[in-house]
N, C-alpha and C positions, 0 to 999 in steps of 0.2 A: 750176254748172248743167249739166245733161246733156240730150242728145237723147232722144227717146222710146226708141229702141233701146238707149240706154246707161243706162237707168234702173237704179237700184240694186235688186237682188233682195230686200233686206231691208226695202224700203218697201212698204206695202200700197197697191196701185193701184186695187183694185176692192172695192167693198162687196158686190158680187154675184158669187157663185161662177159664175153663168151667163156672166159676161164673161171668166173666166179663159182659156178656149181662144182667144178673140179677142185678148186681151193677148199670149198666148204667140205667136200667129201674127204679130202686128205686131212684137213685139220681135225675133223671130227673122228676119224677112224685110225689115224696114225699111231702106232705103238710108242713112238718116241714121246708122245704127250703124257703117257702114264709111266714113263720110265723113271727109275730112281737114280739114273746116272747124273753126274754133275753135268750141267750144260756144256762145259768146256770139253767134255769127253767126245762131243760131236764135232769138234774142230781140231783135227790134228795140226801140229805146228811144224813138223819136219817137212822139208822140201823133198826128201828122199821117199819115194813111194813105199818101199818096204818098211821103213821106220814109221811112216805115217799110218800105214795099215795096222801095224802093231799098236800104235797110239790110239787108234779108233776101233780096235777089235770088239770091245763091248758094245759100242754103238752099232757096228756092222751086224753083229749077231742079232740085235733087236730088229734091225731093218730086214734081215733075211726072212723073218717070220711075219712081217707086216702085211696085212691084207691090201694095203694101198701102195705098196712099194713101186709098182710100175707107174702109177699116176704121179707119185712124188718125184720119181726120176724125170718124167715128162715135164713137170712144172719147172724143175731145176734147169732143164735144157731150154725151155721156152722163155724163161725169165732169168737170164744169165746174170743180170745185175745182182741178184741175191743168190741165185743157184750156183754161183761159182765158188761158194764158201761152204765148208763143212761137209758132213756126210748126208747125202740125199739118195734115196733108193738103194742104199747099201754100197754106194760107190764114193770114192774119194774125189776131190776136185780134179786131179790130174786125169783120172779115169773118165770122168764126165767130159772134160775138155776134149779128150781124144774122141769120145763118142759124138760130141757136138760138132766136131770138125767134119764128121761123116754124115751128120744128120741133115736132111733136106732143109733148105731155107724156107721158112714159113712166115706168112704175114703175122705181125704182132710179136715176133720174137724180139726181146730186148737185150 
């Protein structure tokens, strides 16, 4: 598993070319890319939100100071096929799922 900034360039991340500049910005500026954390630290395994938050505390701390946190969060919501896993924008999967349920439906969301 990799962090968002460590995503492989040979994998297609966006079905919409309109999102390519946003992906490029996040990948180039995300603090997770330079993190010394084990990649597994970005993917809590507990289904219990409180336990998952403890499992991902170090990753969440890095996210909270990230200059592209909001953009990262938006990409996770727009591209749910990959955004439903791990920590994105400082939020856990369950937190983003709740946010996504309230998020307006947009063209190009997967």
